C-alpha positions in Angstrom: 67.6 154.5 174.1 66.7 158.2 172.5 63.9 159.5 172.6 61.4 160.5 168.9 60.0 164.0 170.0 57.9 166.2 167.6 59.7 168.9 166.5 59.1 172.2 169.3 60.3 175.7 169.4 62.3 174.6 172.8 64.4 172.2 170.3 66.0 175.0 168.3 69.7 175.6 170.2 70.0 171.8 170.1 68.3 171.3 166.5 71.1 174.0 165.1 74.0 172.4 167.3 73.5 169.0 165.5 73.3 170.5 162.4 76.6 172.4 162.7 78.9 170.2 164.4 77.6 167.2 161.6 77.5 169.5 158.9 80.5 167.8 157.2 79.7 164.2 158.1 76.6 164.9 156.4 77.5 166.3 153.0 79.6 163.6 151.9 76.0 161.6 151.8 73.9 164.5 151.4 73.4 167.8 149.4 74.8 170.7 152.1 72.4 172.6 153.3 74.6 176.0 152.5 75.6 178.8 154.7 72.1 180.7 154.2 70.3 177.5 156.1 72.4 178.5 159.4 72.6 182.6 159.1 68.5 181.8 158.6 68.1 179.1 161.2 65.8 180.4 163.7 63.2 182.0 160.6 63.0 178.6 159.3 62.8 176.4 162.4 59.5 178.9 162.9 58.7 178.2 159.1 58.5 175.0 159.7 56.9 174.7 163.1 54.1 176.4 161.1 54.1 173.8 158.5 53.8 171.6 161.2 51.1 172.9 162.7 48.7 173.2 159.6 49.4 169.2 159.1 51.3 169.8 156.1 54.3 167.7 157.7 56.0 165.9 160.5 59.0 167.0 162.1 60.7 164.9 164.9 64.6 164.9 166.6 65.8 162.0 168.3 66.8 163.6 171.7 69.4 161.9 173.4 70.8 162.7 177.1 70.9 165.8 178.7 68.5 166.8 175.4 70.8 166.4 172.9 69.6 165.9 169.0 70.9 162.8 168.0 68.7 162.8 164.7 66.6 163.6 162.3 63.2 161.8 160.9 61.1 163.8 159.0 57.5 163.4 157.2 56.9 166.1 154.8 54.5 166.2 151.7 51.9 164.8 153.6 48.9 164.7 151.2 46.6 162.0 150.1 47.4 159.5 153.1 50.9 159.4 152.4 54.3 161.6 152.7 58.0 161.8 152.3 60.5 160.1 154.7 63.4 161.6 155.4 65.8 161.2 158.3 69.4 162.3 159.4 71.7 160.9 162.4 74.6 162.4 164.3 78.4 160.8 163.2 78.5 160.5 166.7 75.8 158.0 166.7 75.9 156.0 163.4 76.0 152.6 163.0 74.6 151.7 166.5 70.9 151.0 164.8 69.2 154.2 166.0 68.2 155.7 162.4 66.0 151.4 161.9 64.7 151.9 165.2 63.8 155.5 164.8 62.6 154.7 161.0 60.8 151.5 162.6 59.3 154.2 165.4 58.3 156.6 162.6 56.3 154.2 160.6 53.9 153.5 163.7 53.0 157.5 164.1 52.6 157.9 160.8 49.9 155.0 160.8 48.5 155.6 164.0 48.8 159.3 164.9 49.0 160.9 161.3 46.4 158.5 159.9 48.7 157.6 156.5 48.9 154.7 154.8 52.0 155.3 153.0 55.6 156.5 153.2 58.0 157.7 150.2 61.9 157.8 150.4 65.1 157.8 148.1 68.7 157.7 148.9 71.7 158.5 146.7 73.1 155.4 145.0 76.1 155.6 146.6 74.5 155.8 150.3 74.7 152.0 151.6 73.9 153.2 154.9 70.2 154.5 154.1 69.3 151.7 151.3 69.9 148.8 154.1 68.2 150.6 156.7 65.2 151.3 154.0 65.0 147.8 153.2 65.3 146.8 156.9 62.4 148.5 157.8 60.1 147.4 155.2 61.0 149.7 152.6 60.5 148.7 148.9 62.4 149.5 145.9 60.1 150.9 143.3 62.9 152.8 141.1 65.7 155.4 140.3 65.7 159.0 140.7 67.6 161.9 140.9 68.6 164.2 143.9 70.0 167.5 143.4 71.8 165.8 140.0 73.1 162.8 141.8 71.8 159.0 140.8 69.9 157.4 143.4 67.1 154.9 144.3 62.9 155.8 145.1 61.5 153.6 147.8 57.8 153.3 149.2 56.8 151.4 152.1 52.3 150.4 152.5 51.1 151.4 156.4 49.1 148.9 158.0 48.6 150.7 161.5 47.4 146.6 162.6 50.6 145.5 161.9 53.2 147.9 162.7 51.4 147.8 166.3 53.1 145.0 168.8 
């Protein structure tokens, strides 16, 4: 089973490969990151690590055999005990339950390691897979939203550290 790791500087090459290999796949359900993202990847990676060091965000990679990145699970805009959850899984690893497992793990980390009490998430209306992951992991639909011009749904999940631990 892939390991969820807090993003580090040495993940950069594998993370860039993950993003490049899955660009078209991700683009089918979420807005494309654009060419600038890839052209300035190293600077962006360093910037993310600085935000993480400041406690503003927690970025994670799902690492498989040979240190291959199979997914990302991020907590951003950390403030007042809550954060926004975002995740993406490689096309070749989709449909294997990795997103559900990773979101469950991040909920535990958010509560026990980062001291968060709630998470928010959103997805486009046409992303049934992401909606299913959120439902399976205890998120409750709270309304409608717009994501980069596309209609979407918003979700929330309360975190109780004691209830999340096995």
